[in-house]
Steps between C-alpha positions, in 0.01 A plus 500: 500500500457458128147408389407369154137537398325349200223693326226287343286326764728650765457879478167478316234243415630402157263208446205720401706667230626167363152346508343796319753476216466119477121530485504776237772356276434126528161460668663329796388577854781453751350423840726647769374265771553190282865592422650273766814421299765740374461423128202636311376211285176652366709690240768359277847657549465734204162623619628550854802691368274729295281566803797577723650733238173690474464532877849659511398762243520863618122548526437182698799559728380853573157373600620259769375572851740411781382262770372684809791584727773406252623852426478604866699197620771540236516876567551433873771245428679734260451846649467433875703183549751566221481158337625469141205422269571300186195462274548188290281354229497244224359774280705558189743789481253660254260544795761669719408861425125444537562310821721778639236761416234292674707456815564875517131580428383289796765654723692182567864581587772271370874499455523263204270356233602185313299334224647166396452123515787442743330640812663272760848534346467878499377508863795283606740714300395825671462350849125498548405372848122459450308425177125560487357312201195291413672226297565169678803456275647836610409447867682165506787643294538786744508264798762284328708813430489603867245778437201516733189438287164666568171513315139600495287188495351399167341171392823401317731549798273417795606134515866600502434747782326235706790259457815719524567701815789684331247712314323794663143486367213742557156587366582869452778757518452614860521137621796436273681798654424368847625153406822645358566736790737257683700435181527875438632567847187651648 
């Protein structure tokens, strides 16, 4: 199988990084638990863009801590079960090298890394079977493209998970792996 995996809020808890930058730069506290919709409205688009760009800087990327179990699950899928691992992100291409260094530093094996805005199109183009992502837009896009969507539960995708049985949803990586086992032929 071919597995696509997002990075921010999928491989690591990105929200704390984003919130820290928003608070420092603009004095805006972004409450993770109150973020029940996909769009972040407490910042204007320019402010949000500046915060995202800063969180994709080499130093911030290098400081990200993977979710418990994430590296182990992906390593098992890649090394033991021989699944193709495609890491995909809406990060800019300028963040590619820092992202690749971070993935290698945490010991996460992957076959491909793609930083671009056209995540679903790229996954369809290279034949991804399963996409693990936090974005409701990407989860629905994957399902519409015939790609099995999966996610860790967050306030902004919980309602979608409760209402769409096409999406494999879990609280953590070990439970996500268990939920995906049938789709991955295990």
